[in-house]
N, C-alpha and C positions, 0 to 999 in steps of 0.2 A: 462893151465894158461892164455893163451892169450884171452880166451873167457870172462873171468870175467871183465876185463876193458871195453870190448865192451858192455857187458850187463849193467854195471854201467853207461856208457855214454848214452845208450839208455834210461835208467830210468831217468837220470838227464835231458836229452832233453825233455822227456815226461812231467816231472814235470815243466820244464820251460814253455813249450807250454801251459800246463794247467793253470799255474800261470798267464801267459799273457792273456789268454782267460778270466779268472776270473777278472783280472784287467780291461779288456775292458768292462766287463758287470757291472762295478761299475760306476754309472752315477751320476754326480754332477749337481745340479739345479742352473742356473743363477738367479740373483736377479730380473730380469724382466720377469721371466717365472715361470710356475708351472709344476713340473714333475708329470706325471700321470702314475702310474704303474698299469697295469690291467692284468687280468688272474686269477690265483689262488693266492689271496692276503689275505686269511684268513677270519675269521668271527668277528662280533662285539660282544658286551656284551650281546645282546639279542639272540645270537645264529644264527643270519641271516648272510648269505654270503655277504661280501662286494663286490660291483661292481668294485671298484677301490681304490687305495691309492694315495692321493695327497700330494706332498711335495713341500714346498716353502722355499728357502734359506737353503738348506741342500743337502744331497746326500743319495743314496740308492743303494743296490745291486739288480740287476734285474736277477733273475734266468733264465737260458736258457730253452727253450722249454715250460715251464709252465707259464712264464711271458713275457710281452713285455711292451714297454713304448712309450709315446708321450709327447710333450710339449704344454702347453697352454700359449699364449702370453698375458702379462699384460699391453701392451701398450694401453693407453686410446684411445677411438674411439669417434669422434665428429659426431653427427647426426643432420642434419637440418630437423626440423619438422614444416612444414608450414600448420598448422591446419586452415581449412576454413569452413565457414558455421556451426560453432559449436553453438548449441542452449543453451542459458543461461536460468536461472530460470525464467526470465521475458519473455521467448519465443522470444528473440531478437537474431538474428544470428550474431556472431562475428568471426573475423579472428585473430588468435593468432600465428603469426610467431615466432618461438623459435629455440633455439639450445641447444641440450643436449650433455653432455660429460659423457660417461659411460666406464666401464672397468670390467674385470673379478675380482671378489672379492677374497681376500685371507683368508676370514673367513673359518674355516675348513668345516662347514656344507655346506656353499654356494659353496666352491671349489668342493665338491662332486657333487653338482647339475650341476656345469659347466662341470665336467668330464663326467657326464651321458648324457648331452644334447647338449654340444657344441664341444666335442672332434672331431676333423677331419673337422670341418666346416671352410670355408674361412671367412675372415673378412667381406666381402660384405654380405654374408648370415647372419652372426651374426647381422650386422647393420640393415638389413631388418627385421629380427625377432624382434629386440628391437624397431624399429620404429613402427611396428604394435602394440606392447604392449603400447608404449608411447602415440600413437594417441588415442587409446581407453580410457586410463586413463585420458588423458588431456580433452577429451570430457566429461567424467564423472565429473571431477572437475568443468569445466565451467558450466555444467548443475545444479550444487548445489549452485552457487553464483550469485548475482545480478551484473548488469553492473557497478553500482557505486562502489560496493565492489571490483570488479576485477580491476577497474581503479585506485581507490584511495589507497586501502590497498594491495599493491604489496607483502609485506612480508607474509601476510596470504595466498595470492594466491600461491606464491612460496612454502610455507610450505605445503599446501594441495597437490600440484603437487608432491613435493618430497616424501611425505608420501605415496601417492597412487602408484606412479611409482616405488619407491624403493621396496615396498612389492611385487610387481609383478615381477620385474626384479630378485629378489633373487630366485624366483622359477626356473629360468634357469641358475643361477650362476653368474649374473651380479650385479653391484652396480652402483648407481647414484653418479657421481662426482660433476657435476655442471649443473645448469639450467640458461639459459639466455633468458629472454623474450625481444625481440627487440622492438616490438610495438604491440598495440592492436587496432583493427579497427572494426567498425560494419557497416553493409550495410545501416542502416537508418540514420547515422550521429549523433547518440545519444551521443557518447563519445565526438565528436568534439563540440557539443552544450554545454556539461558539461564543457569542457575546456574554451570555449568562455565565459560562464557564470562566471567561477572562475576568468578568466583574467579581465573581466569587473568589477567584484566585487573588485578585488585587486586594479585596477586602480582608481575606485571610492573611495575606502577607502583611497588611497594615496592622491588623490586630496582633499578629505575632510580633511584629517590630515594637508595637506599643508595650506588649506584655514583657518583652525582653528588656526594653528601656526601664519599665517600672521595676522589673526584677533587679536590674543593675543598680537602680537608684535605691531600692530598699536594702540591697546588700551593702552598698556603700554607706548608706546612712547607719545601718547596724554596726558596720566595722568602725565608723567614726565614733559612734556612741561607746562602743567597746574600748576603742583606743583612749577616748576621753576618760572613761571610768578607770582604766588601768593607770593612766597618768595621775588622775586624782587620788587613786588609792595609794600609788607609790609616794606621792607628795604627802598624803596624810600619814602614811606609815613612817616616812622619814621625819616628819614633824613630830609624830607621836614618839618615835624612838628618841629623838633629841629631848623631847619633853620628859620622857621617862628617865633618860639619863640624868637630866637636870634634877628631876624629882628624887632620883636615887642618891645623887650626891647630897642633895639637900637633906634627904632622910638620914643619910649617914652622919651628916654634920649635926643634925638636930635630934637624932634618935635617942641620944642619951638624955637630952634635956626635955624633950616634949613627947610623951607617949601618944598624945592626941594626934601628933603629926603622922605616926604610924597608922593610926585608924583612918586618918584622912587619905593616906596613900592607898590603903586597901580599898577604901570607897572609890577613889579615883580609878584604881585598876578595874574594879567591878564595873564602873560606868564605861570605861574604855572597852572592856570585853563586851558589854551589852551593845555599845555603839558598833563595834566590829561585827557582832552577830547581826544586828539590823542591816548593816551595810551589805553583808554577804547575802542576806535574804533578799534585799532589794535588787542586788545585782543578778541573783538567780532568777527572780521574777522578770526582770527586764530582758535577760537572755531568753527565757521561755517565750515571752511575748514576741520577741524579734524572730525567733525560730518559727513560731506558729504563723506569723505574718508572712514569712518567707515561704513556708509550705503552702499556705493558702494561695499566694500569688503563683507558685509553681503549678498548683492544681488547676487554677483558672486558666493559665496559659496552655496547659495540656488539654483541658476541656475545649477551649476555643480552637486549638490545633486539630483535635479530633473532629469537631464540628465542621471545620473547613475542609478536612479530608473527606468527610462524609458527603458534603455538598459537591465536592469535585468528583467523587466517585459516581454520585447520582447523575451529574452532568455528562460524565464520560459514558455511563450506561445509556443515557438517552441518545447520545451521539452514536454509540454502537447500534442501538435499536434502529435509529433512523437510517444508518448505513445498510444494515441488513434488510430493512423494509424496502429501501430503494433497490437493492440487488434482487430481492424476491419479486418486486413489482416489475422490474425490467425484464427478468427471465419470463415471468408470466405473460407480460405483454408480447414478448418475442414469440413464445409458444402459441399465444392466441393468434397472432398474425400468421404464423406458419400454418396453423389449422385452417384459418380462413383461406389462405392461398392454396393449400392442398385441396380444400373443398371446392374452391372456384375452378381449379385445374381439372378436378374429376368431373365437375358439372360441364365444363367446356368440352372435355373429352367425350362425355355421353351425348352432348348436343351435336358435336361434329360427327360422331358415329351414326346417330339417328339421321342427321342430315345426309350423310353418305348413303345409308341404306335407302332413304327416301328417294335420293337422286338415282340410285341403281334401279329401284322399282319403276320410277318414272321413265328412265331410259329404256328399260325392258318393254314396258307397255307402249311407249312411243315406237320402239322398233317393231313390236308385233303389229301395232296399228298401221305402221308404214308398210310392213309386209303384206298385210291383208288388203290394204289399199292398192298396192302394186298388183297383187293377184287379181283383185276384182277389176282393176283398170285394164289389165291384159285380157281378162275374160270378156269385159265389155267391148274392148277393141276387136277381139276375135269375133264376137257376135255381130258387131257392126260390119266387119268385113264380110261375114257370111251372108248377112242381109243384103249388103252391096253386091255380092256375087249372085244372089238370087234376084237381082234387079228390084230390090225393095219389097219383095213378096215374103212376108214373114212366114206364111204357111209353107212355102217352098224351102225357106231356110230351116224350119223345124223338120221338114221331111228329110232334108240333107243330113241334119244331125241324127235323125232316127236311122237313116240308111247307114250312117257311119257306125252306129251302135247296134245294127241288126244282128251281126254275128253273136254279140254278147247276149241279146235277147233270146235268140233261138237256142243258144247254148244253155241259157238259164232254164228254158222250158224243157229241154232235153235232160238237164241235170235233175229236174224234179222227179223223173221216173227212172233215171239211170241206175240208181242204187237200189231200186225196188227188187227185193229178193223173193223170187217165186221158185220154189224147188220143183214143183210139178204142176202143170196146167192140163187138165183133161176137158176137152170140148166134145160134146156129143152133137155132132152135126148130121142131120138126116138128108142134107143136100137140098132140102126144100126151101121155099121162099117164106117160111115162117107162117105168117097170117095170110099169105097169098096175095098181099097188096103191095108188092114191091119191096118188101123188107129184105134185107140182106141175109147172108148166111149167119149161122151162130158164131163162127169164128170172127167174121167181120164185125158182128155186133159186140163181141167181147172186147176186141181191140178198140173199137170206137168208144165203148163205155169207159175203158181204161184211160183213153186219151182225154176224155171229158174231165178227168180229175186235174189236168193241167190247166192253169189260168189262160183263157183265150186271149189272144192279142187284141182282138176287136174290142173286148170289154175294157182292157187296159187303156186303149186309145180313147174310148168314149169317156172314161173317167177323167182323162186329161183334156177333154173338150175337143178332140180331133177325130177324124175318120180314118180307118185303116185303108190303105191303097188296095186296088184290086189284085195287084200281083202278090200281095201278102196274104191272100185268102179271104178277101172281103166277099160277102154274099152278094150275088147279083140280084137285081130287081126282079128278074123272072123267077128266081127261086123263092123270093119273098111272096110274089103274087101267087105262085102255085100252092102255097100253104093256105090259101083261102083268106081268112080275115087278118093275115099278117102276123099270126102267132109264130113264135120261135120254133123252127123245125128241130126235131130231136136229133137226127143225125143226117145232115145234108151232104151235098156234093163236096162242100169244102172240107169237111172232116174226112171223107174218103180220100180226097186228094192228099191231105196231110199225112194220113196213115200210109198211103202208098209211098209217099216220099220218105217217110221214116223207114218203111220196109226196104226201100231201095238203098237208103244209107246203110242199113244193117247188112 
């Protein structure tokens, strides 16, 4: 009975441990991360096995042994991209320092790309990878736009950058959050010239507008003064006319009674006339001053306009100069590259030709060496077989070679005197024995002496370190002993035999 509680307690403990292990394998995903579950995660609708399952803002149970998990950080990353020497569509190189803010996308498809390509990478590695992609796309965007378009239409420039960069970053699981172009510069100063031209144009337009407003104000002021003077003059004239009429009536009434009144009237007329004259003089002076001021303002406006046009023309000339310089430099650079490529191609052609000639000479020498080696090998094999045939006796082998070449040797000796032209030989032979001591006849002596001019075979064999066989005319030991002290006999038996053989052949 006591074993049942123990068994139940063990089962309960096992269940608790299993439950805790399962609870520990239940992973919750924070809002700033992506939970990537990999391993055996099932298949998609097409029947293909999924490489990973990405979860954002939720939780998932990670099965032990067959599955595992990691987190991808969603914290944005800021990358400084200082693009230099980017070639625009006008072949002008520009510098585009910029700053890009990127992060891992939470789009389901893009999250899968990030899990496949960025899982386990450090932030520095991800930034380096993104920088390479951004630099390439930024150069591509700059190459499709003009300098004026890049400088003036920043919205279009940023839109093109965002479109190109975003599509490439999605392939590795990233998204573009923000693009900030700090400044755009070019090495030729073209953008700066455009800015100066725009500034000069704005200043000139402002000055022209101010001058026009001042001119309109001066003209309006002069017209108002003129209108006021006209109205005042008309009022004065009306008042004076009424006054004159009243004075006239008064003078008519009192003319008879008071002569002083007539004098007073004349004085009054004189004063009126003087007043009118002064008035006219003042009006003329005022009109002259107004016209002069108007002309001065017009002259100043024209002067400023001409100065603005001059500055605009200078800026335009600098722009044209920069454009022409860029065109000339590009053409010169292309020609330089062409010359370098042609020179390199010619050098490579010469090197390959020399290498081919060297290979041909080497192949020829190797073939000749191989041929000589084969010839000498065959001769050595033949000599070895000849020695084997002579049972290892080299002397016998040499004798066999000489016997094989004997017809040629004899032919050579015969050829030595064959072409000797003797028109007539007269031999006086008395039939005696000469000195009476065994000497031959005169005819025999003549033939023997002529044959002595032929190189003897025995001497040739001695120079070769060999001895002439007896059957080839070698002197016998008896003949040598008969000569006394071993001196060479003048004309022995051997010579007579050879002469007889020659006579027989003849």
